[in-house]
N, C-alpha and C positions, 0 to 999 in steps of 0.2 A: 757862833754858828746857829742858825735857826733849825729847830727840830720840826720836821714835816710829819704830820699825823693824818691817818685815815681813821674815822670813827664809824663802826658798824654795829647797828642794833635795829631790830625790827619795830621797836617802839619809838615813834618819832620824838616824843617829849623827852625820853631818856637820852636818845641820840643827840638831840639839839642841846640838852643841858650839859652833857659832857663836852660837846664841841664849844659851847660858849665859855665854859670854865677854862678850857685849854687855850682857846684862841686869844684871850685877853692877856696871856702871859707874853712878856717881851721876847722870849726865846723860843716860842712855840707857834706854829702855824697849822691850822686844820685845813688840809688841801682838798679833802673830799669827805662826804658822808655816804653811807650805804645802808640799805634796808634789809639786806640778807647776805649770806655768805658768798653767793655768786657775784653780787655787785661789789662786795669787798675785794675779792680776788681781782676783778676787772679794774677797780680803782687803784689798787696797788700796782698793777702792771702799767697803768696809764700815768700815774703821778710819781712813782718811785719814792714813796715816803720812807722815813726812817723808822717809824713805829705805826703799827695798826692795833687799835683797840677793837676786840671782837667779842660780841656777845656769844655765849656758847650755844644757846637755843635760838636758832633763826630758821625761817622757812627756806625751802628749796635746798640750799647748802648750809649746814649748820657751822658754828664757829670752829669746831674741831677739824672738820674737813677743809674749811677755808684756811685755817692755820697751817695744816699740812701742805696745802698747795702753795701758800705764800712762802713757807720755809724753804722750798726747793727752787723758787723762781728768782731769788735775789737776796739783797742784804737787809730787807725790811725785817724788823723784829716785832714780835707780837705779845700783847698783854690781853689775857682772857678776862672777860667780865661775866658774872653770873649772879643769880639770886640764891643759888643753891650752895650751902656751906657743906660740901661733900668732898672727902679725900679722893673719891673715885674720879670726880671731874678734874681735880688737880692733876692726878696721875695721867689721865687721858690727854689733858692739855699739854703737859710737859712732854709726853711721849710724841705728840704731834709736832713739837718744835717750839712751843711757847717759851718765852723768857720770863713771864710773870703771870700772876693770877690774882684777881681782885674781886671782892663782892661788890654788887651794884650800889650798896649803901656806903661805899667808901667815902671818907671825908674828902672835901675839896683839895686840901693841901696834900693828902696822901695820893690822890689821883695824879696831881701835877708831879709830885715826887717820883711816882712810879714811871711816868713817861720819861723823865730825865734820867733815871737810873738805867732803864732799859736802853735808851738811846746811846748812852756812853759805853754800852757793851757789858753791863753787869746784869745779874739776875735778881729777881725779887724773892727767891727762896734760897736759903742756905743749903749747900749740898747735904748737910746732915738731915734736913727736913726731907729732901728728896729721897734720901736713903730709907727713911722710915716708910715713905709711900711705896717705894719699889718693893721693899720687903713684904709689905702688906698685900700688894696686888700681883706679885710674881709668884707663881706656883712653886713651892719648894721642890727642888729636883737635884739629883746628883750632878756634879760637874761632868762634862764630857770627858771621855778617856783621853782625847787629844785636845790640846788648846784650840780655841776657835781661830781659824786662819786670818780673821780680820786683825788679830793682834800681832801677826808676824811682822808688820811694818814697824813695830816699836822696838827700841833697844831695851835691854834688860833694865836699865835705870828708868826709862820712860814707862815701862810696865809697872815697876814699883811705884812710880808716881801716880799712875792711874789707880792702882790698888788703894793707895792712901787717900786719894780724892774720893773714892767710893766709900771710904769709911768715915768721911766727913771732916777730914783734917784741913786746916787752913794752910796757906803757904808757909807761915812761920812754923807750924807744927810739923809739916812735911820736911822742912829744912832741918829741924831738930832730929827727926827720925833718920834721915839720910846723912846727917852730918855734912851738910853743904850750905851754901849761902842762899839767902832769899832770892837773889838775882838768878842763881842757877835753877832754883825751883821754878821760877817764873818762866824760864826758858824751856824747861821740861814740860810744864803744863801747856805752853804754847805749841810745842812740838806734838804733844799728844792730841790736842784738839785739831791741829792742821792735818796730821797724818790719818786720823780716823774720820775726818770730815765732820767734826762736831762743832756746834755753835757756841757752847759754853760749858761750864763745869757741871751743870745739872745734867746735860746730855751725856757727859762723861760718866756720871754716876750710873745712869740707866744703861749705858753701853757695857760697863763693867759687870753688871748683873746679867745682861743678855748674853754676853760671851762666856759666862761661867767663871770669870776671873775671881769673883766673890759670890757667895751664896747667902741667902737669908739665914740669919742666926750666927754668922761668922763673928767672932769676938773682935773688937777694935784693937789697935796696937796698944800694948801695955796693959791690956785687960780692963781698961776703964770704959765707961759708957760715954761715947762722944755723940750720941744720937740726938741730943737736945737741940732745940732751935736756936739760931743765932739772930740777934737783933739787927745785924748789919747785912746788906746785900752781898751775895757771893761775887767775888771779883775774879777776873782772869789772872 
């Protein structure tokens, strides 16, 4: 299956360069280029691509706002591109619905890999990395006295699964914690994402903090620090 891509960047040479790298791949087709966020959103609506590469800083509508608009209009997944190596931009991009984040000096092979990873439904940041970002940029606060009503749609076991996702555990680690099979965990994760309207595991981490299910500084299961980055993409 061919992966359809929209590339958006206000610098023509950068935009064309990314498009050329991707378009020569046998399984990738660049269906449109855009010079700002507004054009990117329009291109996504017209061409229904699988992936949109968005520069964060663009005129008229920036990449963050474009990502937010794209995330609610269809199934297109977004990868954010920037020259700024800042955790703040990563957090804002993920919160807007991005599935990945790359610096503009990314290597050719890594760019192609990123598009393929995101197109198949995976994320470019492990949930444990997202956890560190959320803890850093979410103001510490006491949990609400009553659980957030958004979580009422979850069963008790699904809520446990969301809690463990937010603490950075893989499917295998969640299965060990809950004493269930990997297949059962995959079902629980899928149910959590579907019921809460979340795109991927990274969005689940953010949701868990926003609803007060977990708070900054909470210890991970077993008392070990699981917040380190993982070299593999996060999978559903």
